[in-house]
MIDRENTOR-57208 format. One record per atom (N, C-alpha, C): residue number from 1; x, y, z; chain; residue in one letter; atom name. Coordinates in nm, 3 decimals, m for minus. Layout:
# MIDRENTOR-57208
   i    east   north      up ch aa at
 NUM       X       Y       Z  A  a CA
...
//
This chain:
# MIDRENTOR-57208
   i    east   north      up ch aa at
   1   0.261  m0.063  m2.369  A  x  N
   1   0.282   0.039  m2.271  A  x CA
   1   0.276  m0.025  m2.133  A  x  C
   2   0.358   0.025  m2.042  A  x  N
   2   0.355  m0.023  m1.906  A  x CA
   2   0.382   0.094  m1.812  A  x  C
   3   0.341   0.078  m1.688  A  x  N
   3   0.359   0.182  m1.587  A  x CA
   3   0.441   0.126  m1.472  A  x  C
   4   0.518   0.211  m1.411  A  x  N
   4   0.588   0.174  m1.289  A  x CA
   4   0.556   0.279  m1.183  A  x  C
   5   0.559   0.238  m1.061  A  x  N
   5   0.529   0.331  m0.951  A  x CA
   5   0.635   0.440  m0.941  A  x  C
   6   0.592   0.562  m0.913  A  x  N
   6   0.684   0.675  m0.896  A  x CA
   6   0.694   0.717  m0.750  A  x  C
   7   0.628   0.645  m0.661  A  x  N
   7   0.632   0.681  m0.520  A  x CA
   7   0.492   0.699  m0.465  A  x  C
   8   0.479   0.790  m0.370  A  x  N
   8   0.352   0.815  m0.305  A  x CA
   8   0.246   0.864  m0.403  A  x  C
   9   0.118   0.836  m0.376  A  x  N
   9   0.012   0.882  m0.464  A  x CA
   9  m0.012   1.032  m0.451  A  x  C
  10  m0.061   1.091  m0.558  A  x  N
  10  m0.098   1.232  m0.555  A  x CA
  10  m0.243   1.247  m0.513  A  x  C
  11  m0.281   1.368  m0.471  A  x  N
  11  m0.416   1.394  m0.425  A  x CA
  11  m0.507   1.444  m0.537  A  x  C
  12  m0.450   1.494  m0.643  A  x  N
  12  m0.524   1.552  m0.756  A  x CA
  12  m0.471   1.492  m0.885  A  x  C
  13  m0.535   1.526  m0.995  A  x  N
  13  m0.485   1.483  m1.125  A  x CA
  13  m0.350   1.548  m1.152  A  x  C
  14  m0.256   1.473  m1.207  A  x  N
  14  m0.125   1.531  m1.237  A  x CA
  14  m0.130   1.619  m1.361  A  x  C
  15  m0.029   1.701  m1.376  A  x  N
  15  m0.013   1.787  m1.494  A  x CA
  15   0.122   1.757  m1.557  A  x  C
  16   0.126   1.752  m1.690  A  x  N
  16   0.250   1.730  m1.765  A  x CA
  16   0.291   1.858  m1.834  A  x  C
  17   0.423   1.880  m1.841  A  x  N
  17   0.476   1.996  m1.913  A  x CA
  17   0.615   1.959  m1.964  A  x  C
  18   0.669   2.043  m2.049  A  x  N
  18   0.808   2.030  m2.094  A  x CA
  18   0.890   2.139  m2.027  A  x  C
  19   1.009   2.102  m1.979  A  x  N
  19   1.097   2.201  m1.919  A  x CA
  19   1.178   2.272  m2.026  A  x  C
  20   1.269   2.356  m1.987  A  x  N
  20   1.350   2.434  m2.080  A  x CA
  20   1.441   2.350  m2.169  A  x  C
  21   1.465   2.225  m2.130  A  x  N
  21   1.548   2.135  m2.212  A  x CA
  21   1.464   2.043  m2.299  A  x  C
  22   1.330   2.060  m2.293  A  x  N
  22   1.242   1.975  m2.372  A  x CA
  22   1.212   1.842  m2.308  A  x  C
  23   1.241   1.826  m2.178  A  x  N
  23   1.214   1.702  m2.107  A  x CA
  23   1.081   1.712  m2.034  A  x  C
  24   1.015   1.598  m2.017  A  x  N
  24   0.885   1.593  m1.953  A  x CA
  24   0.898   1.612  m1.802  A  x  C
  25   0.808   1.691  m1.747  A  x  N
  25   0.797   1.711  m1.603  A  x CA
  25   0.653   1.680  m1.563  A  x  C
  26   0.635   1.597  m1.462  A  x  N
  26   0.503   1.561  m1.410  A  x CA
  26   0.489   1.624  m1.272  A  x  C
  27   0.380   1.696  m1.249  A  x  N
  27   0.357   1.762  m1.120  A  x CA
  27   0.220   1.723  m1.066  A  x  C
  28   0.210   1.712  m0.934  A  x  N
  28   0.083   1.680  m0.869  A  x CA
  28   0.088   1.730  m0.725  A  x  C
  29  m0.028   1.746  m0.667  A  x  N
  29  m0.036   1.782  m0.526  A  x CA
  29  m0.037   1.655  m0.441  A  x  C
  30   0.042   1.657  m0.333  A  x  N
  30   0.043   1.546  m0.238  A  x CA
  30  m0.083   1.556  m0.152  A  x  C
  31  m0.120   1.449  m0.084  A  x  N
  31  m0.237   1.453   0.005  A  x CA
  31  m0.231   1.565   0.109  A  x  C
  32  m0.110   1.605   0.151  A  x  N
  32  m0.097   1.713   0.250  A  x CA
  32  m0.090   1.852   0.187  A  x  C
  33  m0.106   1.859   0.054  A  x  N
  33  m0.106   1.987  m0.017  A  x CA
  33   0.029   2.029  m0.072  A  x  C
  34   0.135   1.954  m0.042  A  x  N
  34   0.267   1.987  m0.096  A  x CA
  34   0.275   1.956  m0.244  A  x  C
  35   0.370   2.019  m0.311  A  x  N
  35   0.390   1.999  m0.454  A  x CA
  35   0.490   1.887  m0.479  A  x  C
  36   0.450   1.789  m0.559  A  x  N
  36   0.536   1.678  m0.598  A  x CA
  36   0.572   1.693  m0.745  A  x  C
  37   0.698   1.664  m0.779  A  x  N
  37   0.744   1.673  m0.918  A  x CA
  37   0.824   1.548  m0.951  A  x  C
  38   0.799   1.492  m1.069  A  x  N
  38   0.879   1.381  m1.122  A  x CA
  38   0.931   1.425  m1.259  A  x  C
  39   1.059   1.411  m1.281  A  x  N
  39   1.122   1.456  m1.406  A  x CA
  39   1.163   1.336  m1.491  A  x  C
  40   1.166   1.359  m1.620  A  x  N
  40   1.205   1.255  m1.716  A  x CA
  40   1.350   1.216  m1.695  A  x  C
  41   1.375   1.086  m1.696  A  x  N
  41   1.512   1.034  m1.687  A  x CA
  41   1.581   1.056  m1.821  A  x  C
  42   1.708   1.090  m1.817  A  x  N
  42   1.784   1.108  m1.941  A  x CA
  42   1.873   0.988  m1.970  A  x  C
  43   1.880   0.893  m1.877  A  x  N
  43   1.968   0.777  m1.894  A  x CA
  43   1.891   0.651  m1.935  A  x  C
  44   1.763   0.665  m1.971  A  x  N
  44   1.683   0.552  m2.018  A  x CA
  44   1.610   0.590  m2.145  A  x  C
  45   1.581   0.491  m2.225  A  x  N
  45   1.505   0.514  m2.348  A  x CA
  45   1.358   0.532  m2.317  A  x  C
  46   1.288   0.603  m2.403  A  x  N
  46   1.145   0.619  m2.387  A  x CA
  46   1.112   0.724  m2.281  A  x  C
  47   0.989   0.719  m2.234  A  x  N
  47   0.943   0.814  m2.132  A  x CA
  47   0.949   0.748  m1.996  A  x  C
  48   1.062   0.758  m1.931  A  x  N
  48   1.081   0.705  m1.796  A  x CA
  48   1.098   0.824  m1.703  A  x  C
  49   1.027   0.821  m1.590  A  x  N
  49   1.032   0.931  m1.495  A  x CA
  49   1.103   0.890  m1.367  A  x  C
  50   1.169   0.986  m1.307  A  x  N
  50   1.232   0.963  m1.176  A  x CA
  50   1.123   0.959  m1.069  A  x  C
  51   1.156   0.919  m0.949  A  x  N
  51   1.061   0.916  m0.838  A  x CA
  51   1.018   1.059  m0.805  A  x  C
  52   0.900   1.071  m0.741  A  x  N
  52   0.852   1.202  m0.698  A  x CA
  52   0.954   1.267  m0.607  A  x  C
  53   0.968   1.398  m0.621  A  x  N
  53   1.044   1.478  m0.524  A  x CA
  53   0.955   1.591  m0.479  A  x  C
  54   0.966   1.627  m0.353  A  x  N
  54   0.885   1.734  m0.296  A  x CA
  54   0.952   1.867  m0.320  A  x  C
  55   0.879   1.964  m0.369  A  x  N
  55   0.932   2.098  m0.396  A  x CA
  55   0.922   2.182  m0.269  A  x  C
  56   1.032   2.247  m0.232  A  x  N
  56   1.034   2.338  m0.119  A  x CA
  56   1.015   2.273   0.016  A  x  C
  57   1.039   2.145   0.027  A  x  N
  57   1.016   2.082   0.156  A  x CA
  57   1.124   1.996   0.198  A  x  C
//
């Protein structure tokens, strides 16, 4: 197993869920309180996530 950086650090523990297509979604709060989301890549094998994106900002 290995990890790669997804961008800025979160302020709290992240939460994992499956979206409506059965793909993994990782969510966490940013240090400023904003919501960060990283979604599973569909163009790579295994569990690879895209970089964090800010929701509503």
